[in-house]
PASEBA-1860 file (N, C-alpha, C; in nm, 3 decimals):
! residues 254
1> MFKNGYVK> 0.079/-0.106/-0.030/0.014/0.010/-0.012/0.085/0.120/-0.025 ~ 0.193/0.113/0.075/0.290/0.241/0.115/0.390/0.193/0.044 ~ 0.417/0.115/-0.068/0.535/0.077/-0.120/0.635/0.175/-0.141 ~ 0.632/0.284/-0.197/0.711/0.426/-0.191/0.677/0.521/-0.085 ~ 0.646/0.508/0.035/0.635/0.536/0.117/0.516/0.679/0.127 ~ 0.441/0.657/0.045/0.318/0.757/0.054/0.245/0.676/-0.079 ~ 0.098/0.778/-0.071/0.000/0.732/-0.199/-0.046/0.839/-0.221 ~ -0.004/0.863/-0.388/-0.093/0.976/-0.465/-0.196/0.907/-0.531
9> SDVKSFSN> -0.301/0.958/-0.410/-0.433/0.868/-0.468/-0.516/0.982/-0.574 ~ -0.647/0.908/-0.629/-0.684/0.943/-0.760/-0.775/1.042/-0.734 ~ -0.801/1.070/-0.633/-0.893/1.220/-0.585/-0.857/1.358/-0.629 ~ -0.907/1.395/-0.688/-0.905/1.538/-0.748/-0.895/1.624/-0.588 ~ -0.787/1.704/-0.580/-0.775/1.763/-0.444/-0.865/1.896/-0.426 ~ -0.954/1.912/-0.308/-1.067/2.029/-0.272/-0.985/2.141/-0.273 ~ -1.039/2.259/-0.259/-1.033/2.389/-0.309/-1.033/2.447/-0.111 ~ -0.889/2.508/-0.151/-0.859/2.568/0.023/-0.872/2.707/0.024
17> KKLKTAFQ> -0.988/2.754/-0.075/-1.009/2.925/-0.053/-1.029/2.927/0.082 ~ -1.112/2.848/0.136/-1.211/2.918/0.272/-1.114/2.911/0.395 ~ -1.026/2.753/0.398/-0.923/2.767/0.481/-0.812/2.894/0.470 ~ -0.732/2.883/0.341/-0.631/2.962/0.352/-0.672/3.135/0.356 ~ -0.802/3.171/0.312/-0.834/3.310/0.345/-0.843/3.317/0.478 ~ -0.920/3.207/0.582/-0.920/3.239/0.735/-0.787/3.232/0.806 ~ -0.702/3.154/0.753/-0.560/3.138/0.795/-0.491/3.306/0.739 ~ -0.492/3.305/0.670/-0.475/3.503/0.646/-0.501/3.565/0.701
25> DFLKKDKS> -0.597/3.602/0.730/-0.693/3.695/0.791/-0.636/3.694/0.945 ~ -0.608/3.562/0.999/-0.565/3.505/1.158/-0.395/3.595/1.156 ~ -0.358/3.565/1.050/-0.178/3.610/1.037/-0.194/3.744/1.029 ~ -0.284/3.824/0.982/-0.274/3.945/0.944/-0.283/4.021/1.091 ~ -0.381/3.959/1.203/-0.393/4.053/1.328/-0.271/4.093/1.418 ~ -0.292/4.123/1.483/-0.132/4.200/1.601/-0.116/4.070/1.633 ~ -0.001/4.103/1.690/0.074/3.973/1.808/-0.047/3.952/1.930 ~ -0.070/4.049/1.979/-0.129/4.019/2.113/-0.270/3.955/2.115
33> YKKNYLQK> -0.301/3.997/1.975/-0.462/3.893/1.935/-0.415/3.745/1.900 ~ -0.320/3.722/1.832/-0.299/3.590/1.810/-0.208/3.493/1.929 ~ -0.167/3.589/1.995/-0.103/3.500/2.131/-0.222/3.427/2.216 ~ -0.359/3.498/2.188/-0.473/3.457/2.303/-0.477/3.305/2.256 ~ -0.426/3.256/2.141/-0.456/3.122/2.082/-0.353/3.019/2.072 ~ -0.251/3.076/2.121/-0.135/2.988/2.133/-0.169/2.875/2.201 ~ -0.047/2.747/2.191/-0.129/2.600/2.216/-0.180/2.559/2.369 ~ -0.064/2.673/2.448/-0.087/2.638/2.587/-0.217/2.666/2.653
41> EFSYGFDG> -0.304/2.747/2.572/-0.436/2.794/2.586/-0.541/2.688/2.529 ~ -0.471/2.580/2.519/-0.571/2.456/2.499/-0.515/2.294/2.559 ~ -0.600/2.244/2.578/-0.616/2.149/2.678/-0.523/2.016/2.617 ~ -0.527/2.004/2.492/-0.505/1.883/2.437/-0.469/1.879/2.313 ~ -0.357/1.784/2.262/-0.323/1.774/2.101/-0.213/1.873/2.107 ~ -0.208/1.913/1.972/-0.181/2.028/1.888/-0.282/2.166/1.868 ~ -0.360/2.170/1.939/-0.449/2.274/1.890/-0.410/2.423/1.939 ~ -0.462/2.523/1.819/-0.376/2.637/1.836/-0.251/2.684/1.775
49> YSYLGQED> -0.196/2.838/1.831/-0.095/2.878/1.701/0.044/2.851/1.767 ~ 0.125/2.825/1.673/0.273/2.858/1.667/0.330/2.929/1.580 ~ 0.419/3.023/1.650/0.496/3.118/1.565/0.643/3.098/1.525 ~ 0.694/3.171/1.434/0.847/3.125/1.381/0.886/3.178/1.507 ~ 1.021/3.092/1.569/1.109/3.151/1.667/1.046/3.078/1.798 ~ 0.916/3.027/1.839/0.879/3.034/1.929/0.946/2.922/2.001 ~ 0.967/2.906/2.110/1.096/2.869/2.182/0.979/2.686/2.217 ~ 0.865/2.696/2.268/0.778/2.642/2.341/0.636/2.568/2.297
57> SSNQYASD> 0.691/2.574/2.134/0.605/2.476/2.052/0.606/2.346/2.051 ~ 0.483/2.275/2.082/0.493/2.147/2.059/0.495/2.052/1.924 ~ 0.482/2.110/1.820/0.466/2.099/1.673/0.564/2.120/1.594 ~ 0.692/2.238/1.588/0.765/2.321/1.524/0.874/2.325/1.637 ~ 0.991/2.345/1.556/1.141/2.386/1.635/1.130/2.559/1.627 ~ 1.189/2.589/1.718/1.210/2.740/1.739/1.278/2.790/1.580 ~ 1.420/2.707/1.522/1.433/2.752/1.401/1.361/2.706/1.253 ~ 1.260/2.636/1.294/1.180/2.621/1.155/1.119/2.731/1.102
65> LLHSFVLS> 1.111/2.754/0.947/1.050/2.875/0.924/0.937/2.920/0.907 ~ 0.821/2.938/0.990/0.665/2.888/0.932/0.593/2.952/1.068 ~ 0.487/2.976/1.034/0.387/3.014/1.160/0.272/2.870/1.093 ~ 0.238/2.850/1.234/0.108/2.743/1.183/-0.029/2.757/1.282 ~ -0.132/2.734/1.265/-0.219/2.742/1.333/-0.314/2.596/1.301 ~ -0.323/2.525/1.430/-0.381/2.377/1.438/-0.534/2.387/1.495 ~ -0.602/2.290/1.382/-0.770/2.316/1.462/-0.786/2.184/1.463 ~ -0.925/2.092/1.500/-0.906/1.976/1.539/-1.068/1.957/1.621
73> DFCDPNNF> -1.132/1.816/1.571/-1.290/1.801/1.666/-1.263/1.789/1.760 ~ -1.137/1.800/1.846/-1.082/1.776/1.983/-1.122/1.913/2.075 ~ -1.206/2.018/2.026/-1.212/2.161/2.117/-1.330/2.173/2.040 ~ -1.411/2.266/2.114/-1.530/2.331/2.059/-1.482/2.462/1.980 ~ -1.534/2.423/1.862/-1.536/2.543/1.718/-1.524/2.660/1.808 ~ -1.608/2.732/1.880/-1.599/2.818/1.925/-1.511/2.890/2.023 ~ -1.381/2.782/2.050/-1.245/2.849/2.103/-1.164/2.874/1.977 ~ -1.217/2.839/1.892/-1.090/2.904/1.803/-1.111/3.014/1.753
81> PKEFCDFY> -1.007/3.102/1.703/-1.049/3.252/1.644/-1.174/3.260/1.529 ~ -1.248/3.384/1.512/-1.371/3.410/1.456/-1.296/3.402/1.292 ~ -1.207/3.447/1.281/-1.185/3.408/1.135/-1.194/3.313/1.066 ~ -1.208/3.131/1.184/-1.192/2.998/1.089/-1.370/2.972/1.117 ~ -1.441/3.051/1.133/-1.570/3.044/1.154/-1.637/3.018/1.032 ~ -1.610/3.067/0.928/-1.663/3.016/0.812/-1.632/2.926/0.780 ~ -1.502/2.840/0.745/-1.443/2.715/0.739/-1.523/2.625/0.841 ~ -1.551/2.646/0.908/-1.604/2.531/1.027/-1.753/2.522/1.001
89> AKQWQELQ> -1.831/2.644/0.933/-1.972/2.619/0.912/-1.944/2.557/0.769 ~ -1.906/2.605/0.658/-1.942/2.567/0.537/-1.862/2.431/0.497 ~ -1.710/2.457/0.547/-1.637/2.310/0.444/-1.611/2.185/0.598 ~ -1.567/2.216/0.684/-1.528/2.109/0.802/-1.636/1.993/0.819 ~ -1.707/2.002/0.798/-1.792/1.850/0.838/-1.764/1.815/0.685 ~ -1.797/1.865/0.577/-1.746/1.781/0.432/-1.613/1.719/0.398 ~ -1.522/1.828/0.413/-1.417/1.748/0.462/-1.334/1.633/0.494 ~ -1.424/1.677/0.639/-1.385/1.534/0.761/-1.466/1.401/0.702
97> AEIRKLET> -1.551/1.431/0.599/-1.618/1.307/0.582/-1.549/1.262/0.435 ~ -1.483/1.345/0.361/-1.425/1.276/0.281/-1.318/1.225/0.321 ~ -1.214/1.261/0.441/-1.113/1.251/0.475/-1.121/1.115/0.563 ~ -1.267/1.111/0.622/-1.276/0.954/0.668/-1.307/0.850/0.585 ~ -1.367/0.886/0.477/-1.413/0.797/0.342/-1.266/0.740/0.308 ~ -1.173/0.814/0.264/-1.056/0.793/0.205/-0.936/0.695/0.329 ~ -0.976/0.759/0.449/-0.883/0.659/0.524/-0.943/0.512/0.559 ~ -1.085/0.517/0.560/-1.150/0.379/0.534/-1.124/0.317/0.447
105> QIIQQLAL> -1.121/0.340/0.289/-1.083/0.273/0.206/-0.887/0.237/0.234 ~ -0.847/0.291/0.293/-0.665/0.268/0.279/-0.660/0.121/0.391 ~ -0.756/0.138/0.547/-0.778/0.056/0.663/-0.816/-0.093/0.551 ~ -0.890/-0.081/0.467/-0.930/-0.183/0.443/-0.874/-0.249/0.368 ~ -0.778/-0.169/0.273/-0.651/-0.255/0.183/-0.552/-0.282/0.255 ~ -0.481/-0.203/0.366/-0.420/-0.279/0.513/-0.486/-0.421/0.563 ~ -0.533/-0.415/0.560/-0.648/-0.508/0.622/-0.548/-0.597/0.752 ~ -0.508/-0.497/0.848/-0.459/-0.536/0.946/-0.566/-0.537/1.095
113> PGLSEFYT> -0.530/-0.673/1.124/-0.642/-0.693/1.238/-0.657/-0.590/1.337 ~ -0.772/-0.560/1.372/-0.804/-0.500/1.488/-0.814/-0.346/1.439 ~ -0.758/-0.307/1.353/-0.725/-0.142/1.281/-0.845/-0.070/1.243 ~ -0.943/-0.143/1.221/-1.092/-0.093/1.137/-1.167/-0.016/1.296 ~ -1.189/-0.147/1.362/-1.226/-0.114/1.531/-1.174/0.049/1.567 ~ -1.049/-0.034/1.592/-0.936/0.078/1.638/-0.977/0.223/1.582 ~ -1.002/0.254/1.498/-1.025/0.391/1.382/-1.149/0.431/1.427 ~ -1.234/0.362/1.406/-1.393/0.355/1.434/-1.426/0.409/1.611
121> EHIGHMIS> -1.352/0.345/1.674/-1.373/0.381/1.841/-1.268/0.506/1.865 ~ -1.178/0.518/1.828/-1.064/0.609/1.882/-1.017/0.731/1.817 ~ -1.034/0.766/1.689/-0.987/0.853/1.593/-1.035/0.964/1.562 ~ -1.012/1.067/1.583/-1.067/1.196/1.544/-0.950/1.246/1.451 ~ -1.010/1.413/1.414/-0.891/1.453/1.317/-0.851/1.598/1.377 ~ -0.722/1.666/1.330/-0.702/1.780/1.344/-0.642/1.828/1.207 ~ -0.669/1.943/1.167/-0.577/2.000/1.067/-0.484/2.121/1.044 ~ -0.355/2.088/1.027/-0.245/2.206/1.018/-0.245/2.272/0.940
129> CNFYPKTN> -0.242/2.420/0.963/-0.245/2.522/0.888/-0.080/2.556/0.885 ~ -0.048/2.575/0.763/0.119/2.605/0.777/0.140/2.737/0.666 ~ 0.212/2.841/0.703/0.260/2.944/0.612/0.383/2.969/0.662 ~ 0.475/2.959/0.543/0.600/2.947/0.531/0.641/3.117/0.469 ~ 0.676/3.208/0.558/0.766/3.385/0.464/0.880/3.318/0.311 ~ 0.847/3.433/0.298/0.986/3.460/0.222/1.090/3.392/0.274 ~ 1.199/3.360/0.219/1.328/3.352/0.325/1.427/3.427/0.280 ~ 1.404/3.515/0.175/1.480/3.628/0.153/1.546/3.689/0.261
137> GFSTTAKN> 1.445/3.709/0.418/1.476/3.811/0.499/1.550/3.748/0.621 ~ 1.594/3.580/0.623/1.635/3.510/0.690/1.779/3.480/0.675 ~ 1.887/3.522/0.817/2.014/3.478/0.796/2.061/3.351/0.854 ~ 1.944/3.259/0.892/1.962/3.138/0.974/1.842/3.065/0.883 ~ 1.876/2.934/0.930/1.733/2.822/0.839/1.732/2.726/0.932 ~ 1.593/2.624/0.942/1.627/2.539/1.034/1.716/2.431/0.982 ~ 1.734/2.349/1.087/1.822/2.224/1.086/1.808/2.198/0.923 ~ 1.962/2.157/0.841/1.999/2.115/0.736/1.951/2.215/0.648
145> KTRLSEHT> 1.947/2.320/0.692/1.917/2.427/0.548/1.771/2.404/0.509 ~ 1.670/2.386/0.611/1.559/2.346/0.549/1.458/2.447/0.588 ~ 1.319/2.451/0.550/1.210/2.551/0.584/1.153/2.494/0.755 ~ 1.164/2.357/0.702/1.047/2.260/0.822/1.187/2.149/0.845 ~ 1.231/2.114/0.967/1.313/1.994/0.968/1.278/1.873/0.980 ~ 1.331/1.766/0.934/1.310/1.636/0.915/1.201/1.615/1.028 ~ 1.121/1.503/1.043/1.042/1.452/1.120/0.949/1.349/1.076 ~ 0.880/1.278/1.162/0.775/1.183/1.127/0.604/1.279/1.233
153> DVSLFTIF> 0.552/1.257/1.168/0.405/1.331/1.188/0.327/1.203/1.298 ~ 0.271/1.269/1.370/0.213/1.208/1.507/0.093/1.125/1.471 ~ 0.063/1.107/1.321/-0.088/1.085/1.337/-0.108/0.943/1.273 ~ -0.222/0.854/1.263/-0.198/0.767/1.208/-0.186/0.726/1.056 ~ -0.259/0.835/0.996/-0.250/0.880/0.820/-0.242/1.024/0.852 ~ -0.135/1.105/0.715/-0.162/1.243/0.750/-0.172/1.252/0.608 ~ -0.324/1.365/0.561/-0.366/1.387/0.449/-0.357/1.499/0.392 ~ -0.316/1.539/0.246/-0.302/1.637/0.211/-0.428/1.654/0.137
161> PFGFDRDF> -0.543/1.734/0.174/-0.683/1.731/0.071/-0.695/1.852/-0.018 ~ -0.574/1.928/-0.009/-0.620/2.012/-0.100/-0.471/2.010/-0.205 ~ -0.389/1.922/-0.256/-0.293/1.916/-0.329/-0.158/1.914/-0.245 ~ -0.072/1.938/-0.331/0.139/1.942/-0.275/0.146/1.995/-0.337 ~ 0.275/2.099/-0.288/0.332/2.144/-0.340/0.464/2.131/-0.324 ~ 0.580/2.205/-0.440/0.707/2.150/-0.448/0.786/2.180/-0.315 ~ 0.936/2.136/-0.308/0.991/2.159/-0.190/0.967/2.028/-0.038 ~ 0.851/1.943/-0.046/0.858/1.863/0.029/0.957/1.726/-0.004
169> FYQNSKQE> 1.035/1.723/0.097/1.120/1.599/0.070/1.092/1.465/0.160 ~ 1.091/1.341/0.131/1.095/1.235/0.222/1.217/1.126/0.209 ~ 1.230/1.060/0.281/1.337/0.968/0.311/1.295/0.839/0.261 ~ 1.336/0.793/0.174/1.320/0.682/0.092/1.347/0.496/0.158 ~ 1.293/0.400/0.167/1.392/0.284/0.239/1.540/0.270/0.231 ~ 1.583/0.357/0.115/1.736/0.354/0.083/1.820/0.462/0.146 ~ 1.738/0.556/0.243/1.768/0.649/0.287/1.815/0.765/0.238 ~ 1.770/0.771/0.102/1.804/0.856/0.025/1.672/0.988/0.041
177> WVQIDATD> 1.684/1.098/0.041/1.598/1.215/0.018/1.545/1.220/-0.122 ~ 1.386/1.220/-0.112/1.364/1.214/-0.289/1.252/1.356/-0.251 ~ 1.224/1.405/-0.370/1.103/1.531/-0.347/1.011/1.467/-0.395 ~ 0.841/1.471/-0.365/0.739/1.465/-0.400/0.716/1.562/-0.452 ~ 0.662/1.516/-0.618/0.603/1.621/-0.718/0.515/1.710/-0.689 ~ 0.521/1.822/-0.689/0.370/1.919/-0.689/0.221/1.848/-0.747 ~ 0.124/1.818/-0.671/0.030/1.783/-0.760/-0.125/1.808/-0.735 ~ -0.221/1.831/-0.804/-0.372/1.829/-0.767/-0.429/1.759/-0.727
185> QVVIFPGY> -0.319/1.630/-0.679/-0.446/1.496/-0.635/-0.410/1.499/-0.488 ~ -0.502/1.454/-0.407/-0.482/1.410/-0.232/-0.360/1.315/-0.252 ~ -0.286/1.364/-0.141/-0.178/1.262/-0.111/-0.154/1.224/0.015 ~ -0.116/1.081/0.063/-0.134/1.042/0.185/-0.031/0.950/0.249 ~ -0.003/0.958/0.325/0.137/0.896/0.413/0.115/0.838/0.549 ~ 0.193/0.716/0.583/0.186/0.702/0.750/0.211/0.733/0.835 ~ 0.171/0.783/0.934/0.241/0.876/1.069/0.301/0.735/1.152 ~ 0.359/0.808/1.274/0.373/0.763/1.369/0.292/0.649/1.446
193> LLQYYTQG> 0.165/0.702/1.486/0.062/0.555/1.508/0.030/0.478/1.447 ~ 0.035/0.500/1.336/0.050/0.356/1.212/0.178/0.269/1.228 ~ 0.297/0.366/1.249/0.419/0.251/1.297/0.392/0.216/1.436 ~ 0.394/0.258/1.515/0.348/0.206/1.676/0.238/0.095/1.663 ~ 0.145/0.118/1.598/0.020/0.003/1.590/0.087/-0.124/1.517 ~ 0.146/-0.138/1.424/0.200/-0.259/1.358/0.363/-0.270/1.381 ~ 0.388/-0.194/1.539/0.513/-0.244/1.572/0.637/-0.260/1.484 ~ 0.626/-0.140/1.383/0.704/-0.089/1.280/0.717/-0.167/1.100
201> KIKALNHC> 0.618/-0.249/1.125/0.592/-0.283/1.022/0.590/-0.184/0.909 ~ 0.502/-0.085/0.973/0.499/0.012/0.848/0.575/0.161/0.917 ~ 0.644/0.224/0.854/0.738/0.320/0.849/0.648/0.444/0.855 ~ 0.646/0.510/0.954/0.606/0.638/0.921/0.692/0.746/0.819 ~ 0.648/0.812/0.763/0.695/0.902/0.681/0.833/0.979/0.724 ~ 0.942/0.960/0.730/1.030/1.104/0.753/1.039/1.187/0.666 ~ 1.013/1.342/0.671/1.001/1.413/0.595/1.055/1.553/0.614 ~ 1.076/1.635/0.558/1.109/1.789/0.572/1.038/1.868/0.435
209> VRLPENKN> 1.071/2.010/0.453/1.026/2.071/0.373/1.118/2.179/0.343 ~ 1.220/2.178/0.227/1.366/2.224/0.176/1.342/2.382/0.138 ~ 1.380/2.446/0.119/1.436/2.582/0.109/1.375/2.593/-0.051 ~ 1.320/2.708/-0.089/1.303/2.712/-0.197/1.422/2.767/-0.286 ~ 1.414/2.753/-0.456/1.506/2.828/-0.525/1.471/2.968/-0.542 ~ 1.339/3.008/-0.533/1.312/3.130/-0.547/1.276/3.210/-0.396 ~ 1.357/3.280/-0.366/1.363/3.305/-0.201/1.283/3.383/-0.174 ~ 1.198/3.463/-0.288/1.085/3.547/-0.281/0.958/3.491/-0.229
217> EDRFSFAY> 0.954/3.359/-0.246/0.793/3.264/-0.277/0.806/3.225/-0.141 ~ 0.624/3.291/-0.088/0.586/3.211/0.019/0.526/3.105/-0.001 ~ 0.474/3.003/0.117/0.449/2.885/0.069/0.337/2.865/0.194 ~ 0.227/2.847/0.151/0.110/2.750/0.213/0.089/2.611/0.193 ~ 0.035/2.542/0.356/0.023/2.392/0.346/-0.076/2.371/0.404 ~ -0.155/2.279/0.414/-0.242/2.214/0.482/-0.282/2.082/0.520 ~ -0.233/2.003/0.630/-0.245/1.857/0.617/-0.349/1.825/0.736 ~ -0.413/1.731/0.678/-0.478/1.685/0.813/-0.471/1.536/0.850
225> FSLPYPKH> -0.470/1.550/1.028/-0.339/1.411/1.077/-0.484/1.346/1.131 ~ -0.490/1.201/1.156/-0.592/1.152/1.217/-0.514/1.098/1.335 ~ -0.609/1.148/1.474/-0.517/1.110/1.620/-0.641/1.051/1.702 ~ -0.588/0.989/1.836/-0.675/0.977/1.924/-0.761/1.063/2.021 ~ -0.862/1.040/2.013/-0.931/1.138/2.114/-0.937/1.146/2.267 ~ -0.904/1.244/2.305/-0.836/1.270/2.433/-0.923/1.163/2.507 ~ -0.863/1.155/2.613/-0.919/1.050/2.722/-0.948/0.905/2.683 ~ -0.919/0.877/2.575/-0.936/0.710/2.552/-0.814/0.628/2.585
233> QFKIGKEV> -0.888/0.510/2.619/-0.794/0.422/2.624/-0.794/0.302/2.565 ~ -0.683/0.201/2.459/-0.677/0.142/2.369/-0.577/0.068/2.406 ~ -0.585/-0.048/2.312/-0.501/-0.187/2.345/-0.421/-0.143/2.215 ~ -0.265/-0.164/2.185/-0.180/-0.169/2.057/-0.084/-0.283/2.127 ~ -0.120/-0.408/2.039/-0.041/-0.487/2.089/-0.067/-0.592/2.236 ~ 0.002/-0.562/2.291/-0.014/-0.610/2.418/0.000/-0.529/2.501 ~ 0.006/-0.401/2.463/0.007/-0.274/2.529/-0.130/-0.150/2.555 ~ -0.149/-0.142/2.695/-0.260/-0.068/2.732/-0.231/0.079/2.718
241> LSSERYFE> -0.262/0.147/2.629/-0.238/0.322/2.634/-0.363/0.427/2.647 ~ -0.335/0.479/2.731/-0.435/0.653/2.708/-0.360/0.694/2.576 ~ -0.445/0.829/2.524/-0.424/0.902/2.444/-0.326/1.006/2.486 ~ -0.333/1.046/2.621/-0.224/1.099/2.678/-0.107/1.057/2.665 ~ -0.049/0.905/2.693/0.010/0.863/2.711/0.114/0.832/2.556 ~ 0.001/0.827/2.462/0.055/0.808/2.330/0.137/0.954/2.311 ~ 0.114/1.059/2.292/0.150/1.192/2.287/0.268/1.228/2.388 ~ 0.288/1.171/2.491/0.416/1.165/2.536/0.519/1.033/2.463
249> NYLSLF> 0.511/0.930/2.433/0.546/0.874/2.382/0.649/0.928/2.241 ~ 0.507/1.003/2.170/0.567/1.037/2.028/0.675/1.180/2.035 ~ 0.638/1.241/2.143/0.688/1.383/2.163/0.862/1.323/2.204 ~ 0.857/1.172/2.298/0.962/1.185/2.301/1.070/1.164/2.232 ~ 1.037/1.117/2.094/1.151/1.113/2.009/1.209/1.220/1.965 ~ 1.182/1.388/2.033/1.215/1.499/1.960/1.302/1.563/2.080
END
């Protein structure tokens, strides 16, 4: 299923207009407004705002050249900035249904014992909105001259529903760094939760975002992550885990 480390589906990408506009409007706000929505203001997962240079973000390094906002169905939508209200009202449920349909198809193809039940009982979603400013104003970069340092995702699956931009690189089975070509198809790859569930038989995709050739280009990306609901307990192999304990295990990788 993930022979190349990822799957480029035959599903055409959805429009990101509502979400991109919402995120842009949020980013235009002054710092004091945006800091009302830092991750520490939310109680679970990675929800909230992380900014370039931030030392205490749980989903990016201080050296990474991006701003991000994470939204999820783990939190009351009214707790998120008003800029995202239109997206929640008009597209969140539709996208959620399509994401679940895709993930269910993948789970059926993987045919792993118990995975379908695990997914149905325990998995919700977050979406990470990422903005990478132009790089011509920076004297330093993220690790190994990247915009976003190499990492594996916390998710069962990571899905890019709005297509895929260039400069995304992943590490293949030969430990070579390979670029995934830009595409207007939905792209899917495994995260650390699937690696954990399969006890390493399916590897999470190690990836990064490299610096662009054109330093005057900014970049937006939006990725869905499938994650355990808060305060759930589940069994993986012989191990009984809580959702919160799983996050601790994941974060210990960094």
